[in-house]
C-alpha positions in Angstrom: 41.9 17.1 7.1 38.9 14.7 7.2 37.1 16.7 9.9 37.7 19.9 8.0 36.2 18.3 4.8 33.1 17.3 6.8 32.6 20.8 8.3 33.0 22.4 4.8 30.4 19.9 3.4 27.9 20.9 6.1 28.6 24.6 5.5 28.3 24.2 1.7 25.0 22.4 1.9 23.7 25.0 4.3 24.6 27.8 1.9 23.0 26.0 -1.1 19.8 25.4 0.8 19.6 28.9 2.3 19.8 30.4 -1.2 16.4 28.9 -2.0 13.3 30.8 -0.9 11.7 27.4 0.1 13.1 23.9 0.2 13.4 22.5 -3.3 11.7 19.3 -2.2 8.6 21.3 -1.5 8.8 23.3 -4.7 9.1 20.2 -6.8 6.2 18.6 -4.9 4.1 21.6 -5.9 4.9 20.8 -9.5 3.8 17.2 -8.9 0.5 18.2 -7.2 -0.4 20.6 -10.0 0.6 18.0 -12.7 -1.1 14.9 -11.3 -4.0 16.4 -9.4 -6.4 13.5 -9.1 -4.8 10.4 -10.4 -1.4 9.4 -11.8 -1.3 9.0 -15.6 1.4 9.5 -18.2 0.8 11.0 -21.6 -3.0 10.7 -21.3 -2.8 6.9 -21.4 -5.1 4.8 -19.2 -4.0 4.9 -15.6 -1.8 2.0 -14.6 -0.5 0.7 -11.3 2.9 2.2 -12.2 6.1 2.0 -10.2 6.8 5.7 -11.1 4.0 6.7 -8.7 5.8 4.9 -5.8 9.0 6.8 -6.4 7.3 10.1 -6.2 5.1 9.2 -3.2 8.1 8.0 -1.2 9.5 11.4 -1.8 6.3 12.9 -0.5 6.5 10.7 2.6 9.9 12.2 3.3 8.6 15.7 3.1 5.8 14.9 5.5 8.2 13.4 7.9 10.5 16.4 7.7 7.8 19.0 8.1 4.7 17.4 9.8 2.6 19.1 7.0 -0.4 16.8 6.5 -1.0 17.9 2.9 1.9 15.6 1.7 0.4 12.6 3.6 -3.1 13.4 2.2 -1.7 13.5 -1.4 -0.2 10.0 -0.8 -3.4 8.6 0.4 -5.5 10.3 -2.3 -3.3 8.8 -5.1 -3.2 5.3 -3.6 -6.9 5.3 -2.9 -7.5 5.8 -6.6 -6.3 2.2 -7.0 -7.0 0.4 -3.8 -10.6 -0.7 -3.3 -12.2 -1.4 0.1 -11.8 -5.2 -0.3 -8.0 -4.7 -0.8 -8.0 -5.4 -4.6 -5.9 -3.1 -6.7 -7.1 -1.5 -9.9 -5.1 -2.3 -13.0 -3.0 -4.9 -11.2 -2.7 -8.5 -12.2 -0.7 -10.8 -10.0 0.0 -13.4 -12.7 1.7 -10.9 -14.9 4.6 -11.4 -12.5 6.1 -8.0 -13.1 8.5 -7.0 -10.3 7.8 -3.4 -11.0 4.3 -3.8 -9.6 5.7 -4.4 -6.1 7.2 -1.0 -5.7 4.0 0.8 -4.7 3.6 -1.7 -1.9 5.8 0.5 0.2 3.0 3.1 0.3 0.4 0.5 1.1 2.5 -0.4 4.2 2.8 3.2 5.1 -0.9 3.9 4.9 -1.7 0.8 6.9 0.8 1.5 9.6 -0.5 5.1 9.9 -4.3 4.6 9.6 -4.6 0.8 10.5 -7.2 0.5 7.7 -7.5 -3.1 6.6 -7.8 -2.4 2.9 -4.2 -1.3 2.7 -3.0 -4.4 4.6 -5.0 -6.6 2.3 -3.5 -5.0 -0.8 0.0 -5.3 0.7 -0.7 -9.0 1.4 -1.7 -9.4 -2.3 1.7 -8.1 -3.4 3.4 -10.3 -0.9 1.6 -13.3 -2.5 3.1 -12.3 -5.9 6.6 -12.6 -4.4 5.8 -16.1 -3.0 5.2 -17.4 -6.5 7.2 -15.0 -8.6 9.4 -16.9 -11.1 13.1 -17.1 -10.1 16.5 -18.1 -11.4 17.9 -21.5 -10.5 19.6 -20.1 -7.4 16.6 -18.0 -6.3 16.9 -14.5 -7.9 13.6 -12.9 -8.9 13.1 -12.7 -12.7 12.5 -9.1 -13.7 9.2 -10.0 -15.4 7.6 -13.2 -16.6 8.0 -11.8 -20.2 11.8 -11.6 -19.5 12.5 -15.1 -18.4 15.7 -16.0 -16.5 16.7 -12.4 -16.3 17.7 -10.3 -13.3 18.0 -6.5 -13.8 19.4 -4.0 -11.4 16.1 -2.1 -11.5 14.3 -5.1 -10.0 16.1 -4.9 -6.8 14.6 -1.5 -6.1 11.2 -2.5 -7.2 10.9 -5.6 -5.0 13.3 -5.7 -2.0 12.5 -2.6 0.0 8.8 -3.6 0.2 9.8 -7.2 0.8 12.0 -6.1 3.7 9.5 -3.9 5.5 6.8 -6.5 5.1 9.0 -9.2 6.5 9.9 -7.0 9.4 6.2 -6.3 10.2 5.0 -9.9 9.6 8.0 -11.4 11.5 8.9 -13.5 8.5 12.5 -13.9 9.7 13.4 -16.5 7.0 12.7 -13.9 4.3 15.8 -11.8 5.2 18.2 -14.4 3.9 16.2 -14.4 0.6 16.4 -10.6 0.5 20.1 -10.4 1.2 20.7 -13.0 -1.4 19.1 -10.9 -4.2 21.9 -8.4 -3.7 24.6 -10.9 -3.2 23.7 -12.8 -6.3 23.2 -9.7 -8.4 26.7 -8.5 -7.4 28.2 -11.9 -8.1 26.8 -12.1 -11.6 26.8 -8.5 -12.8 29.7 -6.7 -11.1 32.7 -5.8 -13.3 35.9 -6.4 -11.4 37.8 -3.7 -13.2 35.4 -0.7 -12.5 33.4 -2.1 -9.6 30.2 -1.1 -11.6 27.3 -3.5 -12.3 26.0 -4.2 -15.7 22.3 -3.3 -16.3 21.1 -6.9 -16.6 22.1 -10.6 -16.4 20.6 -13.5 -18.3 21.1 -16.8 -16.7 20.1 -18.7 -19.8 22.4 -16.6 -22.1 19.6 -16.8 -24.7 19.2 -13.0 -25.2 21.0 -11.3 -28.0 22.2 -8.6 -25.5 23.7 -11.2 -23.2 27.4 -12.1 -23.2 27.6 -15.8 -24.2 30.0 -16.5 -21.4 28.9 -14.3 -18.5 25.3 -13.5 -19.4 25.7 -9.8 -18.7 24.4 -6.9 -20.8 27.1 -4.8 -22.6 27.1 -1.5 -20.6 26.7 0.2 -17.3 23.4 2.2 -17.4 23.5 4.8 -14.7 19.9 4.7 -13.6 20.0 0.9 -13.2 23.0 1.5 -10.9 20.9 4.2 -9.2 18.0 1.9 -8.6 20.4 -0.7 -7.1 22.1 1.9 -4.9 18.8 3.3 -3.6 17.5 -0.2 -2.9 20.5 -1.0 -0.7 20.0 2.0 1.7 16.2 1.5 1.8 16.6 -2.2 2.6 19.2 -1.6 5.3 16.7 0.8 7.0 14.5 -2.1 8.0 16.9 -5.1 7.9 17.6 -6.7 11.3 20.6 -5.3 13.0 21.9 -8.7 14.2 21.2 -10.7 11.0 24.3 -12.5 9.9 24.0 -11.2 6.3 23.6 -7.5 7.2 27.4 -7.0 7.1 27.4 -8.4 3.5 24.8 -5.7 2.5 26.8 -2.9 4.1 30.0 -4.2 2.3 28.2 -4.3 -1.0 27.0 -0.7 -0.5 30.5 0.5 0.4 32.0 -1.2 -2.7 29.3 0.3 -4.9 29.8 3.8 -3.6 33.5 3.6 -4.2 32.8 2.7 -7.8 30.2 5.5 -8.1 32.6 8.0 -6.7 35.2 7.2 -9.4 32.7 7.9 -12.1 31.6 11.3 -10.8 32.5 14.2 -13.1 35.1 16.3 -11.3 33.8 19.6 -12.6 30.0 19.3 -12.6 29.6 16.6 -9.9 27.2 14.7 -12.2 27.2 11.2 -13.8 26.8 10.2 -17.4 23.9 8.1 -18.6 26.3 5.3 -19.7 29.1 5.0 -17.1 32.8 4.3 -17.9 32.1 4.4 -21.6 35.0 5.2 -24.0 33.7 3.6 -27.2 32.5 5.0 -30.5 30.2 8.0 -30.3 31.1 8.7 -26.7 30.6 12.4 -27.4 26.9 11.7 -27.5 26.9 10.6 -23.9 25.3 13.1 -21.5 24.8 13.9 -17.8 21.6 12.2 -16.7 19.4 13.7 -13.9 17.6 10.7 -12.4 20.7 8.7 -11.9 22.6 11.7 -10.4 19.7 12.2 -8.0 19.7 8.5 -7.0 23.4 8.5 -6.3 23.1 11.6 -4.1 20.2 10.0 -2.3 22.1 6.8 -1.7 25.2 8.4 -0.4 23.5 11.0 1.8 21.1 8.4 3.4 23.9 5.9 3.7 25.9 8.4 5.7 23.0 9.5 7.8 22.2 6.0 8.8 25.8 5.2 9.6 26.4 2.7 6.8 29.0 4.9 4.9 31.9 6.9 6.2 31.0 10.6 6.9 33.8 11.7 4.5 31.6 10.3 1.6 29.3 13.2 2.1 31.4 15.2 -0.3 30.1 13.0 -3.1 26.5 13.9 -2.3 27.3 17.6 -1.7 29.0 18.0 -5.1 26.4 16.0 -6.9 23.5 17.9 -5.5 25.0 21.2 -6.3 25.5 20.0 -9.9 21.9 18.8 -10.1 20.5 22.1 -9.0 22.7 24.1 -11.4 22.3 21.8 -14.4 18.8 20.4 -14.2 16.5 22.6 -12.0 14.7 25.4 -13.9 12.1 27.9 -12.8 9.7 28.0 -15.7 6.1 29.2 -16.1 5.7 29.7 -12.4 6.9 26.2 -11.4 10.0 24.3 -10.6 11.0 21.8 -13.3 13.5 19.0 -13.6 15.2 18.6 -16.9 17.5 15.9 -18.2 15.9 12.6 -17.3 15.9 9.8 -19.9 12.4 8.5 -20.3 13.1 4.8 -20.3 15.8 2.3 -21.0 15.5 -1.5 -21.0 16.7 -4.8 -22.5 15.0 -7.1 -25.0 11.2 -6.7 -25.6 9.4 -5.5 -28.7 10.9 -3.7 -30.5 14.1 -5.4 -29.4 16.5 -3.4 -27.2 20.0 -4.7 -27.8 21.8 -2.9 -24.9 24.2 -1.1 -27.2 25.4 2.4 -26.7 23.4 3.5 -29.8 20.2 2.1 -28.3 20.7 3.9 -25.0 21.4 7.2 -26.8 18.2 6.8 -28.9 15.8 7.0 -25.9 14.3 10.5 -25.4 15.4 12.8 -22.6 12.4 14.7 -21.1 11.3 17.3 -18.6 9.6 16.3 -15.3 9.8 12.6 -15.9 8.2 11.1 -12.7 11.2 8.8 -12.1 13.5 11.7 -12.1 11.2 14.0 -10.2 10.7 11.3 -7.5 14.5 10.7 -7.2 15.1 14.5 -7.0 12.6 14.8 -4.1 14.2 11.9 -2.3 17.7 13.4 -2.8 16.5 16.8 -1.7 14.9 15.4 1.5 18.2 13.9 2.5 20.2 17.0 1.6 17.8 19.2 3.5 18.3 17.1 6.6 22.1 17.2 6.3 22.8 20.5 8.1 20.9 19.2 11.2 23.0 16.0 11.5 25.7 17.8 13.4 23.2 18.6 16.2 23.2 15.0 17.5 26.6 14.1 16.1 25.8 10.4 16.1 24.9 10.2 19.8 22.6 7.3 20.9 19.0 7.8 22.1 17.5 4.8 23.8 13.8 4.3 24.4 12.8 2.1 27.4 11.0 -1.0 26.2 11.0 -2.7 29.6 8.9 -0.6 32.0 6.5 0.4 29.2 5.7 -3.0 27.7 2.1 -3.2 26.7 1.2 -5.7 24.0 -1.4 -6.3 21.4 -2.2 -8.5 18.4 -1.2 -6.8 15.1 -2.7 -7.2 11.7 -0.4 -10.2 10.9 -1.6 -12.1 14.0 1.6 -11.5 16.0 1.8 -10.3 19.6 3.8 -7.1 19.6 5.0 -4.5 22.1 3.0 -1.3 21.6 2.3 2.2 22.8 4.9 5.0 22.5 7.4 3.1 20.4 9.8 4.3 17.7 8.5 1.8 15.1 4.8 2.6 15.6 3.4 4.9 12.9 -0.2 5.0 14.1 -1.7 7.5 16.6 0.0 6.1 19.7 3.5 5.7 18.3 6.6 7.8 18.4 7.8 7.3 14.8 7.6 11.0 14.0 9.6 12.0 17.0 12.0 9.2 16.2 12.5 10.7 12.7 13.1 14.1 14.2 15.8 12.6 16.4 17.3 10.9 13.3 17.2 14.0 11.1 19.1 15.8 13.8 21.9 13.3 13.8 20.9 11.1 16.7 20.8 7.3 16.5 17.7 5.8 18.0 17.2 2.3 19.5 15.2 0.6 22.2 16.2 -1.4 25.3 14.3 -4.5 26.3 15.9 -4.8 29.7 16.0 -2.7 32.8 18.7 0.0 32.8 22.1 -1.0 34.1 25.5 0.6 34.0 26.6 -1.9 31.4 23.7 -1.5 29.0 23.7 2.3 29.4 27.4 2.5 28.3 27.7 4.7 25.2 24.1 6.0 25.6 23.6 9.7 25.6 19.8 10.0 26.1 17.5 7.6 27.8 13.7 8.0 27.5 11.3 6.5 30.1 7.7 7.0 29.1 4.5 6.0 30.9 5.6 2.9 32.9 3.0 0.1 33.1 0.7 -0.8 36.0 -1.6 -3.8 36.2 -4.5 -2.1 34.3 -2.3 -2.0 31.2 0.0 -5.0 31.8 -0.9 -8.0 34.0 2.8 -8.5 34.8 4.4 -5.1 34.8 8.1 -4.5 35.3 8.4 -2.0 38.1 11.2 0.5 38.6 13.3 -0.9 41.4 16.2 0.4 43.5 18.9 -0.9 41.2 17.3 0.9 38.2 17.1 4.2 40.2 20.7 3.9 41.1 21.8 3.1 37.5 19.8 6.0 36.0 21.0 8.4 38.8 24.7 7.5 37.9 23.8 7.9 34.2 22.6 11.4 34.7 25.3 12.4 37.1 28.0 11.3 34.6 26.5 13.4 31.8 23.5 11.6 30.4 20.2 13.2 29.5 17.1 11.5 31.1 13.7 12.1 29.7 10.7 11.2 31.9 7.2 11.3 30.6 4.3 10.6 32.8 0.5 10.6 32.1 -2.7 11.4 34.0 -3.8 9.5 37.1 -5.7 6.8 35.1 -2.8 5.8 32.8 0.5 5.6 34.6 2.3 3.8 37.5 3.1 6.7 39.9 4.6 5.1 43.1 7.8 3.6 41.7 8.1 6.2 38.9 8.2 8.9 41.6 10.9 7.1 43.5 13.1 7.8 40.4 11.8 11.3 39.7 12.3 12.4 43.2 16.0 11.8 43.0 16.0 14.9 40.8 13.6 17.0 42.8 10.5 16.1 40.7 7.2 14.6 41.9 4.3 13.6 39.6 1.0 14.3 41.3 -1.7 11.7 41.0 -4.3 13.9 39.3 -6.0 14.7 36.0 -5.9 18.1 34.4 -6.8 19.5 31.0 -9.3 16.7 30.3 -10.1 17.7 26.7 -13.7 16.9 25.6 -13.9 15.7 22.0 -12.3 18.2 19.6 -12.4 21.2 21.9 -8.8 21.7 21.4 -8.7 25.0 23.2 -9.1 23.0 26.5 -5.5 21.6 25.9 -4.0 24.8 24.6 -0.6 25.8 26.1 0.8 29.2 24.9 4.5 29.3 25.4 6.0 32.4 26.9 9.0 34.3 25.5 12.5 33.2 26.2 11.6 29.6 27.1 14.8 27.7 27.4 13.4 24.6 25.6 10.6 25.7 23.2 12.3 28.5 21.3 10.4 28.4 18.0 7.0 26.9 18.9 4.5 29.3 20.5 1.2 27.4 20.9 1.2 23.8 22.0 -1.5 21.2 22.6 -1.4 18.7 25.5 -4.4 16.9 27.0 -5.1 14.8 30.0 -2.0 15.5 32.1 -0.9 15.3 35.7 0.9 18.2 37.4 4.2 18.2 39.2 5.6 19.3 42.5 9.2 20.5 42.5 12.1 21.1 44.8 15.7 21.9 44.1 17.5 21.3 41.8 14.3 21.0 39.6 13.0 24.1 37.9 9.8 24.7 35.9 9.9 24.8 32.2 6.2 25.4 31.8 3.6 26.2 34.5 0.0 27.1 33.9 -2.8 27.9 36.4 -3.3 24.2 37.0 0.4 23.7 38.1 3.8 22.7 36.8 3.5 20.7 33.5 7.1 20.5 32.4 10.3 20.7 34.4 14.0 20.1 34.2 16.9 19.5 36.6 20.7 19.9 36.3 22.3 17.0 38.2 26.0 16.5 38.1 27.1 16.6 34.5 23.7 15.6 33.2 20.1 16.9 32.9 16.6 15.5 33.5 13.6 16.7 31.6 10.2 15.7 32.9 6.8 16.1 31.1 3.4 15.3 32.5 2.3 13.5 29.4 3.9 11.6 26.5 2.6 14.3 24.2 4.9 13.8 21.2 3.0 10.7 20.0 2.0 10.7 16.4 -1.6 11.7 16.8 -0.6 15.2 18.0 2.5 15.6 15.9 1.8 14.3 12.4 -0.6 17.0 11.3 -3.6 14.7 10.7 -5.7 15.7 13.7 -4.6 19.0 15.2 -5.5 22.4 13.7 -2.5 24.1 12.2 -2.2 26.7 15.0 -0.8 24.0 17.3 2.9 23.6 16.8 3.6 20.3 18.4 5.9 19.2 15.5 8.0 22.3 16.0 7.9 21.7 19.7 9.3 18.2 19.2 12.1 19.7 17.1 12.8 22.3 19.8 13.1 19.6 22.5 15.4 17.5 20.4 17.7 20.5 19.8 17.6 21.3 23.5 18.5 17.7 24.4 21.5 18.1 22.2 22.6 21.1 24.2 20.5 21.5 27.4 20.3 25.0 28.9 18.4 26.1 32.0 19.5 29.7 32.1 16.1 31.4 31.5 12.9 29.8 32.7 9.5 31.2 31.8 6.2 30.4 33.5 2.7 31.4 32.6 
């Protein structure tokens, strides 16, 4: 029954998405780009460093990752550059305001730094990190929502602060910060969770001084859906960068699962949507309404939680039904653009004029079209739902990247020595973050292995990638491929594993020991240099793919530079040969398959759209290879 439900969910989502002429994430992004062309402002007011911007731009990041279309990255950079000066200062930001909302955009600063390595973005991110170091806190350590709201924690604040804090701590290796981050959720749940419904109240006042605060518990009166949505979104975003082996990771996953159980109970059975005030049966309940931004946030949380493996796959039905309801109820095609109706403009507690947290107050706030918080949440939800049909491709299988034979190091912007070059976590030119995302969106689970391969550490692994092993020019003390590694990987392939080998040209890879492994499968990497592209003469690295290629079924024109060639014998066969020689090959060995490329050509510089002309379809080629890895076929081989 459970398996049938999951299959039906995938089919239903596929049907909904195919009914659109283009993905709704991209259609909504067009509305954003036409509305906020040069800078982000609301109601013609002076431009502020507003958290709304960050919600939308995280959605744009997702579209960029899902498509490789650089216009989405360029829009992110253009909007952030309006605020961030060359010295790292941020226009319209004041640290001593101690407003947790101001931290949210820091996620985009980290993205831009990690992609471009421009110092101004790192300096700006460090400025926001400094705010968190001195930000006022409750007695046990929870961040105040704002200095002007003393002793108060709001659910909203967890979204505004903790995802940035987590990613920053990961990059800066601030290991002690992860306890602090986990505690924000643990304390919020402890103080604000209702034992009867499992929902969390909008805010909690430690001092009990606010009129809206319960004199005994300190909580606000009602469950505001968007506050719950902020909290839910924060959990899945934090878990994405939270250390796998941290002792408090399990607590965060447990909180997420309890939260989703409560959210599921409040989902309207007919529409799939959620009311602005959840679990409300008091006076005036007929005025309560389905709210767009919260519904989008819940869909995002559930879909991402399932994709990352934090929630049971059966919970997809929540997201599927919710997204269908959002599209039917709130998405309108008007005046040549896609609009989102049904988002409450704002809701808060206290302040001037005073907001008492009553049902009447929440119902008094205006509901508007294309509110940026709702639009951003819709794009985020759409990104996840648009990935969902692909998840069955990998089916949760593990893809492991070697981090032992290829182990170059460098000093990063935080002063730490880090492993670099062709790594999942690297977002700059030499990293594999885009390819890692393509694996993830196709249902694979990616990780790295810091040890040489053995039968024990390859247990449960479906795909092993060995890329550009070191030699003394790159690493003074390289780890060479030895006999026991060759035997372990040979058994891995023979028993059904997929082995991906990526070499390089003669100046950049260790050939001798790499070839001992490759020759087990009929593949030999020649110590030569071909397609040495000069400057931006991209045509020198152009590889047209012939018809019926067993691997590259949708990509037609590829770009690869500075490669070696290969010499093959059975069982290896050519996947791509040009006048210079064999460039890619594959071999069926036992139950498994080996794929060999003469260059690690799926690194970000030639996949993320920022450098190559649009005619080169390396992003599509990376997608093709991932889908082939999921179901390798060597029936038809084309050569040029």
